[in-house]
C-alpha distance (Angstrom), angle and dihedral (degrees) to the residues before:
residue distance angle dihedral
X1 . . .
X2 3.79 . .
X3 3.86 108.1 .
X4 3.82 90.4 -131.8
X5 3.81 92.2 54.8
X6 3.82 89.4 46.1
X7 3.83 91.0 52.2
X8 3.80 92.3 48.7
X9 3.80 93.0 46.4
X10 3.79 90.5 48.5
X11 3.80 91.8 50.4
X12 3.80 92.4 46.3
X13 3.79 92.0 46.7
X14 3.79 90.9 53.4
X15 3.80 89.7 49.2
X16 3.79 90.1 49.7
X17 3.78 91.9 49.3
X18 3.79 89.9 52.7
X19 3.78 91.5 50.0
X20 3.79 94.8 46.0
X21 3.80 90.6 47.2
X22 3.81 87.9 57.8
X23 3.80 89.0 48.4
X24 3.79 91.5 50.6
X25 3.78 89.9 55.3
X26 3.79 87.0 56.9
X27 3.80 92.7 53.9
X28 3.80 96.7 -96.2
X29 3.78 98.2 121.3
X30 3.81 96.1 146.3
X31 3.80 114.8 30.9
X32 3.81 92.3 166.3
X33 3.81 90.8 86.4
X34 3.82 92.6 50.7
X35 3.78 126.7 80.4
X36 3.78 120.3 -119.7
X37 3.81 88.3 -104.7
X38 3.82 91.5 53.4
X39 3.81 92.6 49.7
X40 3.80 91.2 50.0
X41 3.82 90.8 46.4
X42 3.80 94.6 51.8
X43 3.80 100.7 42.1
X44 3.82 114.5 81.7
X45 3.83 90.2 -153.1
X46 3.80 87.2 69.9
X47 3.83 100.7 47.0
X48 3.81 93.1 116.8
X49 3.80 91.1 46.3
X50 3.80 88.5 50.2
X51 3.81 91.4 51.9
X52 3.81 89.5 49.6
X53 3.82 93.6 47.5
X54 3.81 89.9 50.1
X55 3.83 92.6 46.9
X56 3.80 90.4 51.3
X57 3.80 92.7 46.8
X58 3.80 92.9 -121.4
X59 3.82 100.4 127.7
X60 3.80 92.1 97.5
X61 3.82 91.6 48.5
X62 3.82 92.7 51.3
X63 3.80 88.3 47.2
X64 3.81 91.3 53.7
X65 3.79 127.5 99.5
X66 3.81 96.9 -88.5
X67 2.88 124.7 138.1
X68 3.79 96.3 -138.5
X69 3.77 136.1 167.6
X70 3.79 110.4 -146.2
X71 3.78 124.7 -164.8
X72 3.80 94.2 -153.5
X73 3.81 119.2 -158.0
X74 3.79 115.8 -146.0
X75 3.79 125.8 -134.9
X76 3.81 87.5 -96.3
X77 3.82 89.2 56.1
X78 3.80 91.3 53.4
X79 3.82 89.6 45.6
X80 3.82 88.5 65.4
X81 3.81 87.9 68.7
X82 3.82 112.2 83.5
X83 3.84 108.8 -104.4
X84 3.81 94.6 -119.8
X85 3.82 90.6 51.8
X86 3.80 92.4 46.6
X87 3.81 91.9 48.6
X88 3.81 89.7 49.9
X89 3.82 90.9 49.4
X90 3.82 92.7 48.6
X91 3.81 89.4 52.0
X92 3.84 94.4 51.1
X93 3.82 105.9 72.8
X94 3.83 95.2 -172.2
X95 3.82 94.2 49.9
X96 3.81 91.5 42.5
X97 3.80 91.9 50.9
X98 3.81 89.5 50.6
X99 3.82 91.3 51.9
X100 3.81 95.1 44.6
X101 3.80 95.9 46.5
X102 3.82 87.0 50.8
X103 3.83 85.4 67.9
X104 3.82 93.6 56.9
X105 3.79 129.4 81.5
X106 3.80 120.4 -169.6
X107 3.79 112.2 -114.1
X108 3.78 134.1 23.2
X109 3.82 108.6 -65.6
X110 3.82 111.7 179.7
X111 3.79 121.2 -159.0
X112 3.81 90.3 -102.9
X113 3.82 86.9 66.2
X114 3.82 97.5 36.4
X115 3.82 91.4 62.0
X116 3.81 89.8 57.2
X117 3.81 94.4 53.9
X118 3.80 130.0 89.5
X119 3.81 92.0 -164.5
X120 3.78 141.9 -5.5
X121 3.78 127.4 -146.8
X122 3.79 111.9 -126.4
X123 3.79 127.1 -146.4
X124 3.82 86.1 -111.1
X125 3.81 86.6 68.4
X126 3.79 102.6 -112.4
X127 3.79 125.2 93.1
X128 3.78 129.1 -118.7
X129 3.78 116.6 -139.9
X130 3.79 117.9 -124.4
X131 3.78 125.4 -155.9
X132 3.77 134.0 169.0
X133 3.79 111.8 -139.5
X134 3.79 129.9 165.7
X135 3.80 92.7 -13.6
X136 3.81 93.2 -50.7
X137 3.77 134.6 103.2
X138 3.81 111.7 -126.9
X139 3.79 123.7 -165.6
X140 3.81 120.1 -153.0
X141 3.78 90.1 -9.2
X142 3.81 95.7 -72.7
X143 3.81 113.8 49.7
X144 3.80 116.0 83.9
X145 3.79 121.0 -153.6
X146 3.81 104.1 -128.7
X147 3.82 101.9 177.0
X148 3.78 131.8 17.1
X149 3.76 145.9 -162.6
X150 3.78 100.3 22.1
X151 3.80 98.1 170.6
X152 3.78 122.5 -132.6
X153 3.78 129.8 177.6
X154 3.81 88.7 -113.6
X155 3.79 101.9 36.1
X156 3.76 144.0 -47.2
X157 3.81 136.1 -66.4
X158 3.79 127.0 -142.4
X159 3.80 113.8 -171.2
X160 3.82 119.6 -133.7
X161 3.79 133.3 -167.8
X162 3.83 99.8 -143.2
X163 3.80 130.6 45.5
X164 3.81 112.3 -112.2
X165 3.79 114.5 -127.5
X166 3.80 120.3 -160.9
X167 3.79 119.1 -132.0
């Protein structure tokens, strides 16, 4: 295996272990039996994402069979958006759906595959760019993947620190 890929995978695995350890403390020891929607609904780090998914009417979709890969922004990621802009986005179902589906890739794409990609086509229709820099995976040049490979019954979640906005 390429030493660079090994370094990135090791870094991402450690980040994932830290994230899943926090989940375990919240009673989420085995997320693999939960859908993506259930994981988002039960993790307080995703309360803004949950509100957005509900507002867009996507709970049923993220509860479906998939499989999906979701680049899930945390509350801190949403907090980077000015409140007035976020409120406006949450009130516009079409725009919100476009933004949220830009965070979803069809199929189960584990971190070991993500690091090999230059881009990934989202279910929204546009692609996100993927780069490995300094041991981190960066999406669209500004969103860092902070935890990886959170298993769900219908896919996998990778946590990101900045909301992705389609062009």
